[in-house]
C-alpha positions in Angstrom: 0.0 0.0 0.0 1.4 3.4 -1.0 1.8 6.0 1.6 0.1 9.3 1.0 1.9 12.4 -0.2 2.9 14.5 2.8 2.3 18.0 1.6 -0.2 20.8 2.4 -2.0 22.1 5.4 -1.5 19.9 8.5 -4.0 20.8 11.2 -3.5 19.7 14.8 -6.8 19.1 16.7 -5.6 19.6 20.3 -7.9 18.4 23.0 -6.9 21.3 25.2 -8.2 23.8 22.7 -11.2 22.0 21.1 -14.1 20.7 23.2 -15.0 17.1 22.6 -18.5 18.0 21.4 -17.1 20.3 18.7 -14.1 18.2 17.7 -15.5 16.4 14.6 -17.5 19.5 13.5 -14.4 21.7 13.6 -12.1 19.2 12.0 -14.7 18.7 9.2 -14.7 22.4 8.6 -10.9 22.4 8.3 -11.0 19.5 5.9 -13.6 21.4 3.8 -11.1 24.3 3.6 -8.4 22.0 2.3 -6.6 20.4 5.2 -4.6 17.5 3.9 -3.4 16.0 7.1 -5.1 15.9 10.5 -3.3 15.2 13.8 -5.2 14.4 17.0 -3.3 15.4 20.2 -4.8 14.5 23.5 -2.6 14.5 26.6 -5.5 13.9 29.0 -5.4 10.6 31.1 -8.8 9.5 29.9 -7.9 6.6 27.5 -11.5 5.7 26.6 -12.4 9.3 25.6 -9.2 9.6 23.6 -10.0 6.4 21.7 -13.6 7.5 21.0 -12.5 10.8 19.7 -9.7 9.3 17.6 -12.1 6.7 16.0 -14.5 9.5 15.1 -11.8 11.5 13.5 -10.4 8.5 11.7 -13.8 7.8 10.1 -14.1 11.4 9.1 -10.6 11.4 7.5 -11.2 8.1 5.7 -14.4 9.5 4.3 -12.6 12.5 2.8 -9.3 10.7 2.0 -7.3 12.8 4.4 -4.3 11.4 6.3 -4.9 10.9 10.0 -2.1 11.0 12.5 -2.2 10.5 16.3 0.2 12.4 18.5 2.4 10.2 20.8 -0.1 7.4 21.5 1.5 4.6 19.4 -0.6 1.8 20.9 -3.8 3.7 20.2 -2.8 4.4 16.6 -2.1 0.7 16.1 -5.3 -0.3 17.9 -7.7 1.8 15.7 -5.7 1.6 12.5 -4.7 5.3 12.2 -2.4 6.2 9.3 0.4 7.0 11.6 1.9 8.8 14.6 3.8 11.9 15.5 6.6 11.5 18.1 8.2 14.0 20.3 11.4 13.8 22.3 9.8 12.0 25.2 7.5 9.7 23.1 8.1 6.1 22.0 11.1 5.7 19.8 10.9 5.5 16.0 12.1 1.8 15.9 9.6 0.7 18.5 6.8 2.6 16.8 7.7 1.0 13.4 7.7 -2.4 14.9 4.3 -1.9 16.3 2.7 -0.1 13.4 4.3 -1.7 10.4 6.0 -0.5 7.3 2.9 1.1 5.9 2.5 3.6 8.8 3.6 7.2 8.7 6.0 8.2 11.5 6.7 11.9 12.0 9.2 13.2 14.5 9.6 16.6 16.2 13.1 17.9 15.8 12.6 21.4 17.3 15.7 23.4 16.3 18.0 20.4 16.0 19.1 19.5 12.5 21.1 16.5 13.8 18.0 15.1 15.3 16.3 15.3 11.9 19.2 13.5 10.2 19.1 10.7 12.7 15.3 10.4 12.4 15.6 10.0 8.7 18.3 7.5 9.0 16.3 5.2 11.4 13.1 5.4 9.4 11.0 8.5 10.0 8.7 9.5 7.1 8.8 13.2 7.9 10.4 15.6 10.4 9.0 18.8 12.0 10.9 21.9 13.0 9.6 24.7 15.1 8.5 26.9 16.6 9.2 29.5 13.9 7.0 32.3 15.3 5.6 33.0 18.8 3.0 30.3 19.6 0.0 30.6 21.8 -0.3 26.8 22.0 3.3 26.3 23.1 4.7 29.6 24.2 7.7 27.9 25.9 8.8 26.1 22.7 12.3 26.6 21.4 12.9 29.1 18.6 13.8 27.6 15.2 15.4 29.6 12.5 14.2 29.5 8.9 17.6 28.5 7.7 16.8 25.0 9.1 14.2 24.6 6.4 16.7 25.6 3.7 19.3 23.1 5.1 16.6 20.4 5.2 15.7 21.0 1.6 19.3 20.6 0.6 20.3 17.5 2.7 17.2 15.5 3.7 15.2 13.2 1.5 12.0 13.1 3.5 9.2 15.8 3.7 9.6 18.6 6.2 6.9 20.2 8.4 7.1 23.7 9.9 5.2 24.4 13.1 4.7 27.2 15.6 2.8 30.4 15.3 2.2 30.0 11.6 -0.4 32.2 9.9 -1.6 32.6 6.3 0.6 35.8 6.2 3.9 34.3 7.4 3.5 30.8 6.0 4.6 31.6 2.5 8.1 32.3 3.6 8.4 28.9 5.2 7.2 27.2 2.1 9.7 29.1 0.0 12.5 28.1 2.4 11.7 24.4 2.0 8.7 23.3 4.1 6.4 20.7 2.6 3.7 21.0 5.3 2.5 23.8 7.6 1.3 22.6 10.9 -1.4 24.8 12.5 -3.5 24.8 15.6 -4.7 28.3 16.5 -4.3 29.7 13.0 -7.2 27.5 12.0 -9.2 26.3 15.0 -9.2 29.6 16.9 -10.6 31.4 14.0 -14.3 32.3 13.7 -14.6 30.8 10.2 -12.5 27.6 10.3 -13.1 26.7 6.7 -12.1 30.1 5.4 -9.0 30.0 7.6 -8.0 26.6 6.2 -8.6 27.8 2.7 -6.2 30.7 3.2 -3.5 28.3 4.2 -4.3 25.8 1.4 -4.1 28.6 -1.2 -0.5 29.2 -0.2 0.5 25.8 -1.6 -1.3 26.5 -4.9 0.1 30.0 -5.3 3.6 29.1 -4.1 4.0 26.4 -6.7 6.2 24.6 -4.2 6.7 21.0 -4.9 7.0 18.8 -1.9 9.1 15.6 -1.7 7.1 12.4 -2.1 
């Protein structure tokens, strides 16, 4: 089974910012606006609730042929058949995740401001890497600052897609695409907006207008 192309608007549905009752409705609005990838992030200790939400989002994404990623929870992703996982520095390792999820799964890795971490992640089997934050972030204000040169370096030396995250808006996102990002990961820039579909469309338009071709 071929893996999907990892390019476009990557929305992060964070349980801390979206009420459970509105989760599917808001993600559906983002997909309508052109979101290509959806990540569900839920750090709460309620496993049953997280599974119910993840299953509902997986059904939605399958219906619209959108890639569905779960943050951190490798066992949950394997259990429900999500398309993949996104791992941070304290999450389950790439090799362990691959063993559990199989070769078909997508594994993304947060690399913050560390290019060496991205090189290692690619070497041991990551499908994409993420750098950031690039701009001040309301979701993670304490996140380390990443410089745009990281994206330029990644375009030159890496052979897997690159995601940019952190304070990204439709106004500042074009510069990140031009520097080498294949995906723009967004929380507040989409889900905190009054018109979620319109906000997603503005991001999606960046990929059309930029003419940037992501690695596949």
